[in-house]
N, C-alpha and C positions, 0 to 999 in steps of 0.2 A: 488656273490663270496666275500670272505674276500679280502680286499684291499691289495695288494702286498706291501712290505715295500718300494720298489722302487717308487711306485706310491706316497707314503706318502712323500717320500724325494723330488719328483718332485713337490708335491703341496707346500712344504715349499720353494723350489727354486722360483717358480712363485711368490710367495707373496714378494719376495725380488726384483722382476723385476718391472719397472715402465712403464706404458703405456703413450702414447703421451699426454693423457688428465691429466697426473700427478698422477694417482691413481695406486695402485698396481694391478698386474694380479692375480686375485683369481680364482681358478678353480671352475667352476660350476658343480653341480652333473651330468649333462649329459656328460660333458667333462671327468669326472672321470670314467663314465661307458664306455665310447668309448676307453678309454686307458687301462683299467684293464687287458684285455687279453695280450695287448702288454707287459706291465710290468711283467706279469705273464710268459712270455716267448713264446707267439704266433710268429711265423716267419713272417706271413703276415696279415696285418690288412687293410681292405678297409672300408672307411668311407664315405657315401652318405648322404650329409646334404645341405639343402638350403643356399644359399648366405647370408651373413650378419649375420652368427652365429659364427664368430670368428674362422674359420678354419685355415686361414693362420698364423695368430697371434700364435695360439696354437702350430702349428708345428715349427714355428720359436723358441718359448721357448723350445720346445723339443729338437731341434737340438743343442741349446746351452747347455742344461742340459747334453745331451749325450757327448758333447765335453768336458764338465768339469769333468764328472765322469767316463769315460771310458778311460782306458790307450791306449795312441797312437790311438785315435778314427779315423776312416775313415768315416765321415759323408758326404753324397752326396744328393743334391738337384737336382731333374730333373722336367722338365715340357715339354710341346710340343714346347715352345720356349724359348730361353735364357731369353728374356725379362720377360716372366712369371715367370720363376723360380728366376729371380732376385727380383721380388715382395716379395717373401718369405725371401730372403736373406737380403733385406733392412729392414724388420721387425726385423730380428735378430741383424743387424747393430745398429738400433735404440735402441734396449734394452741394448746393450754394451755401447753405448754413453751416455746413462742415468743412468749407474751404475758403481760407482767407484770400487765396489768390483769385478765386471767382468772384468774391465780394468786391473785389476792386474793379471787375470788369462788367458786372451786371448788378441789377437791383430787382428784388421781388416786389411786385405790385399785387399783394395777396388778395385784397378786396376785388380786384379786377381780374384775377386768375391771369396774370401777366408777368413775365420776366423781361425787363428791358435792358438793352446794352447801354453802358455808360460812355460809350465811345461814338455812337451814331444813333440813328433812329431805329435800329433793329429791335425786334421783340419776338417773343415765343408766347403764344397765347392760346387759351382754351376757348373753343367755339361750341355753342349749344348744338345739340343734334338736329334741331329743326332747320330745314334748308334755308328758310328766309334769313337767318342771321349769318349764314355762311355764303350766301349768294354774292358774287361780285369779288370774293376775296382772291388775290393774285399771290399765292404762296411761292417762296423759294424752297420751302420744305413743308410737306404735309404729312403728318403722323396720324394714323387711324388705329386705334386699339379696340380689341374685342370685336372684330368685324363680324363674327358669327352671331351676334345679337341684332344685326341690322336687318329689318323687315323691308327695307326699300333700299335701292342702289342710288338714291338721289344724292346723298351727302357725299359719298365717295365720287361720284360723277361731277358734283360741283367742284371738289378739291382738283380732280384730274384735269378738268377743262380749264382750270385757272393756271395750270403749270406752265402753259406756253410763254406768255409775255416775258417772264424773267428766267426762262430755262430752268424751272423748278423741278424737283424730284419728290416722289412720294413713297412712303412705306406703309403698308397695312399689315398688321400681325393679329393672330387670332389662333385659338385652339380649333379643333374640328367643329363643324356645325351640326345641327340636328336634322338637316332637311336639304337634300341635294338639289331641290328646285329653289332654294333661297338665293338671294343675291350672291352671297359667297359661294354657295354650291355651283351655281352656273359659272361664276368666275373660274373656279377651280376646274370645272369640266373643260372650259375653253382653254385654260392654261395647259391642261394635259393633251392638247392637240397641237401644241407649238411644235415647230420643226426639230428643235433639239430637246432630247430627253436623255437625262443621265441619272442612273440609279446606282447607289451604293447600299446594299442591304436594305434597311427601311427608310432610306433617305432618298428622296426624289428631287431633282432639279429640272424645271421646264423653263426654256428661255427662248426669247426672240431678241432682236436688237434693243428694243425699248421696254421690254417686260420680262420679268424673271419671277418664277414661283419657287420657293424651297418648301418641301413638306416632309416632315417626320411623322410616320404612321405605321402602325402594325396592319397586316392584311387580315382579312375576316377569318380565315382558318387558323391563325395564330393562337396560342394558348395564352389567353389574358390572365390567367392565374399563375403563370410561370414568371417570376420576376426577372430572370435572366432574359427572357424574351421581351418583356415590356421595357427593359432597359434599352433595347435597340432603337426604340421610338423616343427615347429620352436622353439626349446628348449630353446634357450638363453634367459636369463631374460630380456635383453634389447629389444628383439623383441616382444614387447607388441602389442595388437590389434591396439592401436593408432598408434604406429610406423609402423606397417604393412599397416594400411589404408593410411598412408602418402605416402608410396611407391606405393601402388596400384593406388592412385588417381593422380599420376604424368602424365601430358600429354605425356610424353615421354615413358611411360611403355607400351609395346606392349603385347597383351594378351598371346602370346606363351611364352614370357620372364617371365611373372608373373606365369604361369603354371609351368614352368620348374625351374625357379631359386628361386622362393618363396614357391612353394607348392611341389616340388619334383616330378612332373609328367614328364614322358619321352615324350617329345614334340620336333617335329621338328621346324625349324624357320617358318614353315608354320602351320602345325597342325598335330596331330597323326591321325592315321586310326584305327589300331588294337594294343592291347597290347598283349605281349607274353603269359600272364596268360590266357587271354580269348581264344586265339588261341589254346593253350595247352588244355585247358578244352573241346575243340570242337573236339578233335582227337577221332576216333572210331576204334576199332580193326575190321575192315571190308573192303571190296572191292567190286568193281562192278562185277556182274556176267553176263555171256552171257544171252541174252534175256531180260535183264532190260530195262526198259523204261527210257531214259535219255534225257537230253537237253545238247547241247555243245556250248562252247565259244571258239573263236579264236582271238588271237592278236599277233602282231609281227613286225618284221623289216625284210629287205631284206638282208642288209649288216651289220655286226657287231651285238652287243647287243644280243637279244634273241627273240625267237618265241615260243608260246605255244598253245597247243589244250587241252582243259579241259572239262570233262564231270560232269554233276550233275545228280544224280538219282532222278527221279521224286517222288518216293515213300516217301523217308526219307530226301532228300536234301543232300546226301553224295557227296562230290566233290573229284574228282580224276584225276590227269593229264593223258592224253593219249599220250603225247609227248611234251618234252621241249627241244628246241635246243638252246644252249648257245654258244656265242662266246668264244673260248679258251682264257685264260689269257695271256696278253702280245701282242695280235694282234692289228694292227692298225684298224680304224674304217671300211675300206673298204678292208681289207685283208682277210676277212672271209665272206662268202656268205651262208645264210640259205640253207641247202640242200632241195631244193624243192621237189625232188623226194620222199624224207623220209617223207616229210609232207604229200604229196599226199597219200603215202602208209598208213600212220597212219590214215588219214581220211577214206580211204576205209575200212580199218579193222574195224574202229569204226562203220561204216555204216553196215557192215556185222555181226558184233558181237552183237550189241545192237539195240533196236528200238529207233531210234532217232527221237523225236517228235518234236523238234524245234532246230535250231542252229543260234547263233548270231556271225557274222563274221565282224570284223573291217576292212573296205575295202581299205583305202588309198594306201597301198603298194602292195596289193595282189588282185587288181581289176579283172584282167584277169582270175586268177585262181579261184576266188569266182565266176565269172560268169560261168566258166566251170563246177565247182562243183555243182552249182545251176541247170544247164542243166542236170547234170548227176544224181543228188540225189533229185531234185526238192525241192520246198518250201512246209512246212515251216522248213525243215531239214537244208537248207542252205539260210540264209537271210542276206543281208547287214544290219549291225548295226553301223552306224557312231557314234564314241565315242565323240559327241559333249558335250559341258559343261552342258546344262540343262538336257539332257538325262542321262548322267553319274552321275549327282548329285543324282537323285532318286535311280539309281542302286547301287551306292556305299554306300548311306545311308541305304538302304534296308539291304544289305549284312552285313554292320557293326552292325546295331542295332539288327538285328536278331540273329547274332552271339553272341553279348554281352548279350542277354536275355536268353541264354542257347541253342541257335540253334533250327532248322537247320539255316544255313548251318553247316554241319560237315565235317571232312576231314579225309584222311587215314594216316596222318603223314608223307607223301612224303616229303623228304628232300628239294628238289628243290622248291616245292610249299610253304613250310614253309618259306624258305629263301626269296622268292619273296614277300610273304605276309607281312613279318616283315621289308622288306626293304621300302615298299610302304609308301609314305606320301600323305596327302591330301593338294592340292593347291586350295585355295579359290580365285575365280575370279568374276567379275561381272557376273551375270547370272547363278552362280552355281559353282561347283568345280569338280575336277577329280583327279586321282591318278597320282602321279609324283615321281620322285626320289628325295632323300634327298638334292640333289645339282646338278647343271648343270655339266655334264661330269662324274658324278658318275659312277663307273664300276658296281654298284649294280644293279642287274636285278629286274624287276617287272612285266614282261609280263604275267607270269603265274598267278599272282594275278589278273590282269585285265581280263585275260581269264576266270578265275573263277568267277568273278563278272558277266560277260557276261553270263555264263552258268547258274548261279543262277537267274539271271534276266529273262532268257529265261524260266526257270522252272516256275517262278511267273506268267509270262505272258501267258504260257500254261495252268496253272491251272486256271487262270482268264478267259481264253477263252471257256472253256468247252471241251467236248470230240472232238477229231479230227479224221476224217477218215484217216486210215493209212493202207497201204498194205506192210507188212514187206518184206524185201528181205530175201532170204535163209540164215539163221544164220550160221556162220562159226563155226565148232566144235573145241573145244580147250580141 
């Protein structure tokens, strides 16, 4: 697109600013690209860019430019913590301290974390992360830094909803997140469904008339140890392969930090398991049918959290929940008990509706029920399957790699199963790894994902064991 005149004016403004190193701030081509729609009038711009590519410095300059060129500007800077937002503010303050020209136009109110215009009532200010302090703001420009740290979409929503009265604009900028079901992850997923998608190597632009997302990120199969490959996700000229290698080789650099903050991959503090694209590609417009040969998996708690019963069709590896029971939001850890009767009824229905060839049940909290079910339905339809590390390592890896290769496993698109699957992280420990939540105490549920892994593993073991003698119960008519 043709560069908007306001972008050219911002380019000239930046060249008059001085960086800490004593050289002028010159916009690079990638920075012009990611700001073009903003200056052309896009209401919301989301920028996903690995660290060390100048995100915060650029937004600081943009905030000052807006303050100097917009009558009675109301510029706001937000982040998940006041300290984080202050980093951007301090960058702007530094530009002012090094520019005599700016000092004639603005004044820094350091104790208030504000920069005020000397010509009108305009200001650029830091707002605390809690929504109450931001509620009611009507910004002409809203800047949100480090959006990946946000555990709630409220602050972003307050800024966005305040843009209308003064035709404001908003830019959020962040490296990749740790969780594709986080507020940023969901926003990114929605942006990837916008009508216009343009890709150049590892750079993706998704846009609609009022919203645009720019994302630089490697793909899952890229070699993150090859600095020439990693450079493709780091557009800044100063992020050379040599500089990237220096960062990569630091003893303090953890693998997940490198993957996420240098390569743009969505990774938890442990490791990723599935990505949203691979999961979406495995969805099929199909459901289990009465009489299908299936295997089943069961995982769950007794109080709080969630419990799930999942089936996998042996013929094609289609996975579908038979029942998912979740703790209602807001309840304490022992204020809600899994409805045992409903679980028992769902299992009985499954045994009557399908030909259950094998079932893997995680026993710790359901030992007496599993023993009772085994007596009623027999083995291998009901088998204890302790989810220890070495055992789960193979099961999790089989599910993940088979799905990434194009499946099976496939799934029906069930919302609860999808949420649980994308919530799950892989925790690596000595002797193997297993599925876990993104952080201790997280309200995110993963039990349906574990049950799906167990059902798929039961299918694999059934196929490996050869034909099994089976006397089906009378099928229930539906």
